[in-house]
N, C-alpha and C positions, 0 to 999 in steps of 0.2 A: 236587620238581623235578631237575632234574639237576643235578651242583653242576657248575656250569664252570669252579668256580678248582682246585679237586680234579683237575679234569684237566689242568689243566697242566702237574702232576705227574708224568701216569702217558706218558712218551713210549717208554716202552723195545719200545713194536714199531713195526712198520716206517711208513713216511710215505705217505701215499696219493698225494701228490703230489709232488715232485719241481723246485723252481720255478726260478728264474735265481737271486735270492733268499733266498731259504725252502725248507724244509721244511711241507708241511700235512701233522697227523696229525687225524683223522676221527675217533671217538668213537661207540659202537655204534651212539646214540642222535640223533648226526649232526651231532655240533658238530665245526665245525671251528677249528683253532688253529693256531699251531706255534710250533717250543721254543727259544723265546728270550725272554729277562723283561731288561728295563731297568734299569741298577743305579739306580734312585728314592733308593736312601738315599746318596748321594753326592753327589745336586745337593744347593745349596747356596743356607740360603736370601737371602743379599746377591743383588740385584738388580744387574751389572756391565755400565754399556751401553759400555763402550770398545771393544769387537766389531761394532759396528753401524754398519756401515761405506754407502757410498753403494749398496752393487748389493745387501746386506743389507734396503735402504729400498725400492730399485725392485722388488726381489720381492713384500715385504709389499704394496704398492702397487699392482704392476702383477700379481701373480698372485693371492698369501695372499687378497689381497680388490679384487678386480677385477670380482664377478659383482654388480651391484649389483638385480638379483632375484633372486637369493641371502639378500642382506641384507632385502630387502625383505618375502621370503616366511619367516623367519625371525621377525618383527616383526608379520607379520600371525599366526603360530600361535601367536604368544605371547598379544595381544589376540582372540583366538578365548575366549580362557579363565580373562583375567582382566586387572580394566584396569590401564595400568602407573603413571599417575599414582601416586604418594608410596609405591607399593610398593620391596620392596625386594633388588634382585635380585646373584644371582653368576652370572657366566657365567666357567664352568670348562675352562681351555683357550683363553684370550681371547682371544691370537693379539697381532695387533695391537690388538682395543680398538674399534677401529670399529662391533660392532655394541652395544658398552657404551657410548658416545658416542649411539650414538640412541637406547638408550632411555634416560639420564640427559636428552640435550635433550625426555622425553615426557616428565620428571616423575620419570622414579626413582630411586634412593637405592641404586650398581651399586658390585661390590666383582669385580675380578674377578683368576684362577689361573691363573696364567702358567711353566712350566719353564724357558723359554726366555727366556735374560737378554737377547738382543737385541728378542727380538717385547713381552718386559714392560717394555724401557723405551723401546720407541718406545711404545707403547699411554698410560704414563705423560706422559710428553714428547709426547706429537702431544695426545693426545687429552684430557689434563687428568687420566685415573683410578685411582684404587687398585689396585695391583693386589699381589698376595702371591706369592712362586712357592715354592707347597707343596705335595704331590699334596695333591687333598683326603682324603684316605687318611689328616693324619699328623696326628700328637694337635694339635698346631696348633691345627686347627677345632673341636675339641672345643665348645671358647667359644662358641663359634659357633652351636651344636646350637637350632634349630628358628628361630633369627631369619631367616631369607628367605621370600619371596611367591613368587619365580622364581627356583628356580634349571635353567640350560640347561648341555648337555657339545654341542657341536654339531662334529662329523662328529674325537670325540674317544672314545669307547667304542671303537669298534673299535684304538683305538692303546694302551690302557693292561692293565700286566701283570695283575691281577686283578680282570675285568669284574663280579662279583659284590660286591668288596671298595666297588670303586667305584660301587657305586649305592649299598649300604648307607648310604655315606659321604654321598654325596646329596641319600635323601633322608632323614635325622640333621638337617641344617641345614632343612632345610622346615617352615614353621608350620603348623599344621595346616587345614589346606583349600590350601597351599602348590604349587605344580604344579612337577614336572617336565618340561623337556621335551629331545628326543635326535632325531637327526638321525644317520642313519650308512649305506652302504652295504649295501645288502641281498638275501644269498644265493640266495634265493631269488624271485629277478630275470633277467633275458636276460644280463646281463654271465656273473656269475658262472656261471649254465648254461652258454653258449655256452665263455663257457671249459672247466669239466668237461668239454663232448663233440668239443670237438678237439685235450684231452689225452688223449680214450681213443680215440679216434679215427686220432691217432700214434701213442700211444703211449709218452709223455710229450715229441714234444718237441716239440710248437704250444700249448703254456697257454694264446695270446694272454690273452684279462685278465686270465686268472689269477698274469702276471706280477705286473701291474701293481694288485693286491690285496691281495698279501700281500710284506711286505718283512721281516727280519730284521735291517733296518737300526737306527738307536738309534731309537728312539719313532715304527717304521714300524706297519703293520698287523697285526697281531697274529691279530688273529679278527674274520671275517664272520658275524654273524647272520640266522636267519631269522624272517620275523613271528612265529611263534606261539616259537621262544627269546627275544626280543623281549616278551614279553607272561610268558614265565615271570619273566624279572629284575623288571618291576612288581612283580608281582603276590609274589613272595620277599622283597620291602623293603617290606610294605606300602604301595601304591601302587595308585588303583584304575585301569586303565585309559582315560582321555576319547578317545584318538584310538590308533590304529596305524593306518597306509597307505603304500604305496606310490609312489612320484612323480621324474618325472622332475630329475635337477640335474647339474651340471655343480660341483667345487669350485673346479680349475684353466681356463685355454681351454684349447678346443682341440687347440693346437699343443706344451702340456704332453704331453701322454698319448700325441698321437699318437707324439711323442723319444722315448716309458715304451717304443713298440710295432718304433718304425724308426729306425735306424742313421744311418742319409741324410738329410742338414739339405734338401737339392735334393728325396728322398720325400718328406716334410712338406710342404714348402713347393707339390711337385704337390697333393696331396690335402688340405689343409688345404680348399679353400672346397669340394671338393664335401662334404667333414665338418660343416662350413656347413651345405650343403644338406639334408643326409639327414638332422641332429635338427631344421631347422626343418621337415621333412616327420614322422616317424618321432619323437614324443618318448616317448623310452624312459625305462621307470621304473624306475630304477637305483637307486633308493634307498629308504631309508623313514624315516619323519617316525613318534616312536611320544610320548606325554604321559601326564602320569598324576597323582590327583592323591592327596596325603599323606590317607589317610582317621582323620574325627579318634575 
């Protein structure tokens, strides 16, 4: 398979897409990635809740965790492959902890991993779940190898510096027959393909959706995978792929995405009802769900 992590050091060639917030490089095999890495080694493991402002709480509750259907779909995906009660579960990139709280209510023994101080503190104080502020690749997690029945990375793998290393670390934490669940934007889907088309036709002037899919800001989207690349990742870390499919889901409210494309508040307000109707009629499959089991 193509070594995705090694490729991220090979950015001597020109980027294929020069976007508002990132330069996107494409390997000969088609892997899409940007030339930016987060300084995760400088992240302190201590959780400091001092910066948890009212504005941040509103963002967590009204944006980050504002889609109840998304949460229901995540729980349903887990239950299709493993019973929850009595199982040990780790949510990597647990955000505000709402998913963990639902697993806990269904009888799971839960733990979260989250690098954001405010989100980790919110998850602990709001939902009463334990959160570790360390990347899953950190040596800290070696003591947890083979400890979990369920590991999840919801909208995480596109953010990490080295996806293969992250996948291997997550797989190492699974018990035999444990399951790893991932959802992430899908490259061989409408939004990415339309963005590539508009970029090509406009000679780079109008990247449309590509501008919302990649970002060199801290903890932004560093790579977008195809279905085949995701299958390669699972197989490379010794997991049997149980489910791999495209589906429709928007992680944030429609307004959030409109504001990414248009700087005019009036235009956003005008377009919002039309966008809602459009997605009601045309639920475009923009993301992928991948589930794999650790081979015994």
